[in-house]
Each structure stands twice: as C-alpha cells, then as structure tokens.
C-alpha positions as CSV (number, residue, x, y, z in Angstrom):
1,M,22.8,20.1,35.8
2,A,21.3,22.6,33.4
3,R,21.5,21.7,29.8
4,T,23.7,24.0,27.7
5,L,21.9,25.4,24.7
6,S,23.6,25.0,21.4
7,L,24.4,28.0,19.2
8,F,21.5,27.1,16.8
9,E,19.0,25.9,19.4
10,E,16.6,28.7,18.9
11,D,16.5,27.9,15.1
12,R,15.0,24.5,15.7
13,L,11.3,24.5,14.8
14,T,8.8,24.2,17.6
15,L,5.4,22.6,17.1
16,P,3.6,25.9,17.2
17,K,5.9,27.3,14.6
18,S,5.5,24.2,12.5
19,I,1.7,24.5,12.6
20,E,2.0,28.2,11.7
21,L,4.0,27.3,8.6
22,S,1.4,24.6,7.7
23,V,-1.4,27.1,8.1
24,E,0.4,29.5,5.7
25,S,0.8,26.8,3.1
26,L,-2.8,25.6,3.3
27,R,-4.1,29.2,3.1
28,H,-1.9,30.1,0.2
29,Y,-2.1,27.0,-2.0
30,G,-5.6,26.0,-0.8
31,S,-7.0,29.3,-2.0
32,F,-6.5,28.3,-5.6
33,Y,-8.8,25.3,-5.4
34,K,-12.5,24.8,-4.6
35,H,-12.1,21.2,-3.9
36,W,-9.6,19.4,-1.6
37,A,-8.9,15.7,-1.0
38,I,-6.6,14.2,1.7
39,A,-4.8,10.9,1.2
40,F,-5.1,9.0,4.4
41,S,-3.2,5.7,5.2
42,G,-3.7,5.4,8.9
43,G,0.0,5.9,9.7
44,K,1.4,8.5,12.0
45,D,2.1,11.2,9.4
46,S,-1.2,11.0,7.5
47,S,-3.1,10.8,10.7
48,A,-1.4,14.0,11.9
49,T,-2.2,15.7,8.6
50,V,-5.9,14.8,8.5
51,T,-6.6,15.7,12.1
52,L,-4.6,18.9,11.9
53,I,-6.5,20.1,8.8
54,A,-9.9,19.2,10.4
55,H,-8.9,21.2,13.5
56,L,-7.7,24.2,11.5
57,I,-10.9,24.3,9.5
58,E,-13.1,23.9,12.5
59,T,-11.3,26.7,14.4
60,G,-11.4,29.0,11.3
61,Q,-7.6,29.2,11.0
62,V,-7.9,27.8,7.4
63,P,-10.9,28.6,5.2
64,K,-13.1,25.6,4.4
65,P,-13.0,24.6,0.8
66,E,-16.2,24.0,-1.2
67,S,-15.6,20.3,-0.7
68,L,-13.1,18.2,1.3
69,T,-12.9,14.5,0.8
70,V,-10.7,12.2,3.0
71,L,-9.7,9.0,1.1
72,Y,-8.6,6.1,3.2
73,A,-6.6,3.5,1.2
74,D,-7.6,0.2,2.9
75,T,-5.1,-2.4,1.7
76,R,-6.7,-5.1,3.9
77,Q,-3.1,-5.8,5.1
78,E,-2.7,-3.1,7.8
79,L,-1.8,-4.0,11.4
80,P,-5.1,-4.5,13.2
81,P,-4.8,-1.6,15.7
82,L,-3.7,0.8,12.9
83,H,-6.8,-0.2,10.9
84,S,-9.0,0.2,14.0
85,S,-7.6,3.6,14.7
86,A,-8.1,4.7,11.1
87,M,-11.7,3.6,11.2
88,G,-12.2,5.5,14.4
89,I,-10.6,8.7,12.9
90,L,-12.9,8.4,9.8
91,E,-15.9,8.0,12.1
92,E,-15.0,11.1,14.1
93,L,-14.5,13.0,10.8
94,R,-17.9,12.0,9.6
95,K,-19.5,13.2,12.9
96,R,-17.8,16.6,12.3
97,G,-19.3,16.9,8.8
98,F,-16.3,15.8,6.7
99,E,-16.8,13.5,3.7
100,T,-14.8,10.2,3.9
101,R,-14.4,7.3,1.5
102,V,-12.8,3.9,2.1
103,V,-10.9,2.9,-1.1
104,L,-10.4,-0.9,-1.5
105,P,-8.4,-2.7,-4.2
106,E,-10.5,-4.5,-6.8
107,L,-11.4,-8.0,-5.5
108,D,-9.0,-9.8,-7.9
109,H,-6.1,-7.5,-6.9
110,R,-6.4,-8.0,-3.2
111,Y,-3.4,-9.6,-1.6
112,F,-4.4,-13.2,-1.0
113,V,-6.8,-13.3,-4.0
114,Y,-3.9,-12.3,-6.2
115,I,-1.6,-14.9,-4.7
116,L,-3.9,-17.8,-4.2
117,G,-6.5,-17.2,-6.9
118,R,-4.2,-16.2,-9.7
119,G,-1.0,-17.8,-8.5
120,V,1.3,-14.8,-8.5
121,P,4.1,-15.4,-5.9
122,P,4.3,-13.1,-2.9
123,P,5.9,-9.8,-3.6
124,S,9.7,-9.5,-3.4
125,N,12.2,-6.6,-3.7
126,T,12.6,-7.6,-7.4
127,F,8.9,-8.1,-8.0
128,R,7.1,-5.6,-5.8
129,W,3.6,-5.8,-7.1
130,C,1.9,-5.1,-3.8
131,T,2.1,-1.3,-3.7
132,P,0.5,-0.7,-7.1
133,K,-2.1,-3.5,-6.8
134,L,-3.2,-2.8,-3.2
135,K,-2.9,1.0,-3.1
136,V,-1.8,2.9,-6.1
137,M,-4.3,1.5,-8.7
138,S,-7.3,1.7,-6.4
139,M,-6.4,5.2,-5.3
140,E,-5.9,6.4,-8.8
141,R,-9.2,5.0,-9.8
142,E,-11.0,6.9,-7.0
143,L,-9.1,10.1,-7.8
144,E,-10.2,9.9,-11.4
145,A,-13.8,9.4,-10.2
146,L,-13.5,12.4,-7.8
147,R,-12.1,14.5,-10.6
148,Q,-15.1,13.7,-12.8
149,E,-17.5,14.4,-9.9
150,R,-15.9,17.8,-9.1
151,G,-15.6,18.8,-12.8
152,E,-12.2,20.4,-12.2
153,K,-8.7,19.8,-10.9
154,F,-8.5,19.7,-7.1
155,L,-5.8,19.9,-4.4
156,M,-4.5,16.6,-3.2
157,I,-3.0,16.8,0.3
158,T,-0.6,14.2,1.6
159,G,1.3,13.5,4.8
160,V,4.7,13.3,3.1
161,R,7.4,14.5,5.5
162,I,11.2,14.9,5.4
163,G,13.0,12.2,7.3
164,E,10.8,9.3,6.4
165,S,13.2,7.8,3.8
166,A,16.4,8.9,2.1
167,A,14.9,8.3,-1.4
168,R,11.9,10.5,-0.6
169,D,14.1,13.2,0.9
170,Q,16.2,13.3,-2.3
171,R,13.0,13.7,-4.4
172,I,11.9,16.6,-2.2
173,A,15.4,18.2,-2.3
174,V,15.3,18.1,-6.1
175,S,11.8,19.5,-6.5
176,C,11.1,21.6,-3.4
177,T,11.8,25.0,-5.1
178,K,9.8,24.0,-8.3
179,D,6.7,26.1,-8.8
180,G,7.8,28.6,-6.1
181,G,7.3,26.2,-3.2
182,E,9.7,25.8,-0.4
183,C,9.9,23.0,2.2
184,G,9.1,25.4,5.0
185,Q,6.0,26.4,3.2
186,G,4.8,23.0,2.3
187,W,5.9,20.9,-0.6
188,F,3.7,21.9,-3.6
189,Q,3.8,20.0,-6.9
190,H,2.0,21.6,-9.8
191,S,0.7,19.4,-12.7
192,S,-0.8,20.2,-16.1
193,S,-4.3,21.8,-16.3
194,G,-5.8,18.6,-17.5
195,A,-4.4,16.5,-14.7
196,V,-6.5,15.1,-11.8
197,A,-4.9,17.2,-9.0
198,D,-2.0,19.2,-7.8
199,T,-0.3,18.0,-4.6
200,L,0.6,19.7,-1.4
201,A,2.4,18.2,1.6
202,P,1.7,20.8,4.4
203,I,3.7,19.0,7.2
204,V,6.8,18.3,5.1
205,H,8.9,20.3,7.5
206,W,7.6,18.7,10.8
207,R,10.0,16.9,13.0
208,V,9.0,13.4,14.2
209,C,8.5,14.8,17.7
210,H,6.0,17.3,16.4
211,V,4.0,14.4,14.9
212,W,3.9,12.5,18.2
213,D,3.1,15.7,20.2
214,W,0.3,16.5,17.8
215,L,-1.2,13.0,17.9
216,L,-1.2,13.1,21.7
217,H,-2.9,16.5,21.6
218,A,-5.4,15.3,19.0
219,D,-6.5,12.4,21.2
220,L,-6.6,14.1,24.6
221,E,-7.8,17.5,23.6
222,L,-9.6,17.2,20.3
223,G,-11.3,13.8,20.6
224,F,-9.6,11.9,17.7
225,P,-8.6,8.3,18.5
226,T,-4.9,8.7,17.7
227,F,-3.2,7.6,20.9
228,E,-3.3,3.9,19.7
229,I,-1.0,4.8,16.8
230,A,1.8,5.6,19.1
231,R,1.4,2.3,20.9
232,V,1.6,0.5,17.5
233,Y,4.9,2.2,16.9
234,G,6.1,0.9,20.3
235,Q,6.2,4.0,22.5
236,D,4.2,5.9,25.1
237,V,4.4,9.5,24.0
238,S,2.6,10.6,27.2
239,D,5.5,9.2,29.3
240,G,8.2,11.3,27.8
241,E,9.8,8.6,25.7
242,E,12.1,9.7,22.9
243,P,10.1,10.1,19.7
244,L,10.4,7.1,17.5
245,N,10.9,7.6,13.7
246,A,10.0,4.0,12.9
247,R,7.9,2.9,9.9
248,T,5.2,0.3,9.7
249,G,4.2,-2.0,6.8
250,C,1.7,-4.7,6.0
251,I,1.1,-7.7,8.3
252,G,4.1,-10.0,7.9
253,C,5.6,-7.9,5.1
254,P,7.7,-10.2,2.9
255,L,10.0,-7.4,1.7
256,V,11.8,-6.9,5.0
257,Q,14.3,-9.1,6.8
258,K,12.8,-8.3,10.2
259,D,9.2,-7.3,10.8
260,A,9.9,-4.8,13.5
261,A,6.4,-3.3,13.5
262,L,4.8,-6.7,14.2
263,D,7.4,-7.4,16.8
264,R,6.7,-4.1,18.6
265,L,3.0,-4.8,18.5
266,I,3.0,-8.3,19.8
267,A,5.4,-7.3,22.6
268,Q,2.5,-5.4,24.1
269,P,0.2,-7.6,26.3
270,E,-3.0,-6.3,24.7
271,W,-1.9,-7.5,21.3
272,A,0.1,-10.6,22.2
273,Y,-2.6,-12.9,20.9
274,L,-1.6,-11.8,17.4
275,A,1.6,-13.8,17.8
276,P,0.6,-16.5,15.2
277,L,1.0,-13.7,12.5
278,H,4.7,-14.3,12.8
279,K,4.2,-17.5,10.8
280,L,3.2,-15.5,7.7
281,R,6.6,-14.2,6.6
282,P,8.3,-17.6,6.7
283,L,5.3,-19.0,4.7
284,Y,5.8,-16.3,2.0
285,W,9.5,-17.2,1.7
286,E,8.7,-21.0,1.6
287,I,6.1,-20.7,-1.1
288,R,8.6,-18.9,-3.5
289,K,10.7,-22.1,-3.7
290,P,10.7,-24.1,-6.9
291,Q,8.7,-27.1,-5.7
292,Y,5.6,-24.8,-5.3
293,R,5.9,-23.2,-8.7
294,L,5.7,-23.8,-12.4
295,R,8.6,-23.4,-14.8
296,K,8.9,-22.3,-18.4
297,H,11.3,-24.5,-20.4
298,G,12.4,-23.5,-23.8
299,E,10.7,-20.1,-24.1
300,E,13.2,-17.2,-24.6
301,R,12.3,-14.0,-22.9
302,K,14.2,-10.8,-22.6
303,S,13.7,-7.6,-20.7
304,A,14.8,-4.2,-21.8
305,T,18.2,-4.5,-20.1
306,K,19.0,-8.2,-19.6
307,Y,18.4,-11.7,-20.8
308,I,16.0,-13.5,-18.4
309,G,16.4,-17.1,-19.6
310,R,14.5,-20.0,-21.0
311,N,14.1,-22.0,-17.8
312,R,12.5,-19.4,-15.5
313,L,10.2,-19.9,-12.5
314,G,6.7,-18.6,-12.7
315,P,3.4,-18.8,-10.8
316,L,2.3,-21.1,-7.9
317,H,0.7,-24.3,-9.1
318,L,-2.8,-25.3,-7.9
319,D,-1.6,-27.7,-5.2
320,A,0.7,-25.1,-3.7
321,R,-2.1,-22.6,-3.6
322,R,-4.5,-25.0,-1.9
323,W,-1.7,-25.8,0.7
324,M,-1.0,-22.1,1.3
325,L,-4.7,-21.3,1.6
326,E,-4.9,-23.9,4.3
327,Q,-1.9,-22.5,6.1
328,V,-3.3,-18.9,6.1
329,L,-6.7,-19.9,7.2
330,G,-5.1,-21.9,10.0
331,I,-3.1,-18.8,11.2
332,Q,-6.3,-16.8,11.0
333,A,-8.2,-19.4,13.0
334,E,-5.5,-19.6,15.7
335,V,-5.6,-15.8,16.2
336,N,-9.3,-15.7,16.3
337,E,-9.6,-18.5,18.8
338,A,-7.4,-16.6,21.2
339,A,-9.3,-13.4,20.4
340,R,-12.6,-14.9,21.4
341,S,-11.2,-16.4,24.6
342,L,-9.8,-13.0,25.6
343,G,-12.6,-10.8,24.3
344,K,-10.4,-9.2,21.7
345,P,-11.1,-8.0,18.1
346,E,-11.0,-10.9,15.6
347,L,-8.9,-10.8,12.4
348,N,-9.9,-11.4,8.8
349,L,-6.8,-12.1,6.7
350,I,-9.1,-13.6,4.2
351,N,-12.8,-12.6,4.4
352,D,-15.8,-14.7,3.1
353,E,-15.9,-12.7,-0.2
354,E,-12.2,-13.2,-0.9
355,L,-12.3,-16.9,0.1
356,A,-15.2,-17.5,-2.3
357,R,-13.3,-15.7,-5.1
358,I,-10.0,-17.7,-4.4
359,E,-11.9,-21.0,-4.6
360,E,-13.6,-19.9,-7.8
361,L,-10.4,-18.9,-9.5
362,I,-8.6,-22.2,-8.4
363,A,-11.6,-24.2,-9.7
364,A,-11.3,-22.4,-13.0
365,N,-7.6,-23.3,-13.3
366,T,-6.6,-19.6,-13.4
367,Y,-3.0,-18.5,-14.0
368,P,-1.3,-15.3,-14.9
369,E,-1.1,-14.3,-18.6
370,R,1.0,-16.6,-20.8
371,W,0.7,-19.5,-18.3
372,D,-1.9,-22.3,-18.4
373,G,-0.8,-24.9,-15.8
374,T,0.6,-27.3,-18.3
375,E,4.2,-26.1,-17.7
376,H,6.8,-28.2,-15.9
377,R,6.9,-28.1,-12.1
378,G,9.7,-25.9,-10.7
379,D,11.6,-28.7,-9.0
380,E,11.6,-31.0,-12.1
381,W,15.1,-31.7,-13.4
382,L,15.4,-30.2,-16.9
383,P,18.3,-29.6,-19.4
384,D,19.6,-26.1,-19.2
385,I,19.0,-23.9,-22.3
386,L,21.8,-21.4,-22.7
387,P,21.3,-17.8,-24.2
388,D,22.6,-19.0,-27.6
389,G,19.9,-21.7,-27.7
390,S,22.2,-24.6,-27.1
391,I,21.2,-27.2,-24.6
392,Q,23.3,-28.4,-21.7
393,P,22.1,-31.9,-20.9
394,L,21.7,-33.2,-17.4
395,L,24.8,-35.0,-16.0
396,F,22.6,-37.3,-14.0
397,D,19.1,-38.5,-14.4
398,E,16.6,-37.6,-11.7
399,I,16.5,-40.2,-9.0
C-alpha cells in the first residue's frame, strides 16, 4: 500500500537541504574570522560536523579559513570503538592537510588518578566533577593557548544539535535569535571582543536521520572511518534500520541507572570480550559506601543554600583506594587476556603513567583539601551533632 503523505511532508528538511543551510551558516559567520577551531568528541554529531566541514572545504563549497584546528577532547574514558574511530578520523584529517590536536586532562585530573590518587569518590549526580575535570578544564586550557597563538578571537564550531537533550533544546530556544542567528541558519553565539572565541553550531537543525545518513556517506564515499560509530550506537544504518537518537557516555558511567551504550556494544560479537567492563559501575557504587571513606565529625559546614552537617562523609581512605585499584586492574587484565586470545585491541583503563602517579600519591598520603587522613572512618559509630551544636549520644555502644 502506498504511504499517504501528510499535509506538511514537503516541509520536513531533507539531508541536501540541511547541508545547504549548514553551508550558508558557515559561509556567513565564517567570513568574519580568519581562524576556526572544531570541538570534536568522537560522538555521532561532532563526527558528522568535522567530516562535513572537511568535505565542504575540500570541494570549495566553503572557503578555507587561514587556519583550521580540530581539537579532540580525549577523556581516557570513551568506549574503545568510539576512541578508535576518533583516532582514525583525526589521522584521515591530517592526511588531508588539516591540523589536529588531542587534548588530554592534566595527569592529576584524569579519572582514576583523581579517584585513587587523591581519594575523591566517583562522580554522582550531586557531585558531578567528571565533566569539568576530564573535558571542560583541559579544553579551556587548549582554547586559551590557541587564542594566544592566533592573536585574535576565533570561531569555535561545535556539533550541538536540537533533539539531543531537553535542557539543551531549552537553551537554544532562548538564545537562537540572539545576535541575528536562527536555528535554520546555525546556532551562533557572540561573545565580547576580548573573549577566546565566538561559537557556531552549523548542524543544529539536522535531524538524527541526517546525521546517520551523512556518517554512512562519509565512510563509503569520502573515506572517513565513521561507520563504526553507528555500530557503537547499536544499529546498522546501511540496512535501513530506524535512526537511533541514543547517547553514549564514559565506560561504566556511574551517573546512569543503566549503561545502555555499553550494553549495546557488548551485545555485538566483535566487542563481547569487553563484558568485564560491566563490573565497573557496581564498583563505583560500592566504593561510595561509608566503610570506604573518611568522615568529618564536629566540623560545621554550610553551603550557600543549606546546612550540610557536622558528620559528613568525605574522601576514600588509603585502604579503600588500594582495594579499588586492585579491582580496576583486575578488570583491565581480564579484558586484555580475552583481547590477546582473540586478536582484538587491548584496553588501558589505567596506563603506566597513571598507575605510577596513583602509587606516588597514595605513598604521599594525599587527600583533598582540608582532609589529612586522621579523620574517623565513615562506618565508625559516632554521636550525632545537630545543627544547633548539641550532641545526640549513641543509644548503644558499638559492638
């Protein structure tokens, strides 16, 4: 039976029309800047953005700026095939004459160094330190360096797209008409003259099916290794599957109830040997428990909006860190043993440099600011100190 067209069917953007609008935004806003930079994470949207712009410049559809730098934010926590695909895209870009840079967090801010070396508990939805430490701070540092090198403000291009999250869509809706920009012409954000960069999201209007169609085209027709990205998201775009608007996160992300991205990946025979990574998230939840942490007793602390308390849990004690380090290295060894037997890529959750730094920090009895390791253990029974300073004694002595 023939499908009945809806009244507004012809108004839905096609991929060619979406690309046309992206070209218009890049030509218009790009013309005001000698220097461009592209924020690249290795996910589907940023991969579509960076390969699209490379293609448009190569084919003369968009004038090449005086300089173009692709900045890959390597958190060291990406799913292995996404990281591998990102490295492949960067290599292909370099072959084509584009400048690329891999931006790593400072050694002491890397995920496992921060947890095991300094004792900061794994991130949670109330203490989400991972994004600033692993990505934002390192990228801001590189952008500042790039601004100094270029000597003037540049255009920062991102893969932000409507439909990725409700919060992001709301921000776009509020600001999309600011500075004369409209969503169909790219989402442009202007900053002060002394700022590092202004920002443009040229694929903000793309539908998710356009992203998948472009990534398939970029792989089969343009030579970019982007096909693996679709497989990580759990679909075969070449087989006519319904486009998937899923998101991916870090390996064993402790901020979600269900690690759907890792589940989709391990369900594929090629990556089934990564199954031991499923042990990470329960480990993160376990290590947050009181018996693995220190506790402040008697110190009053307040935030701007609420009383925190005088009996609060804090960092991981040294014994807990040593135990967790053993568990993580065990998971890594289990994955790599299977990888070697199958001829698959090995995994470095903690590399040699990070391991040496973790051991150095533990040996130096390192704790976060205002902690020194002499505090009470988190599971020790202590009288409760109430907000008014009065003490509620224990009803029973610890057995």
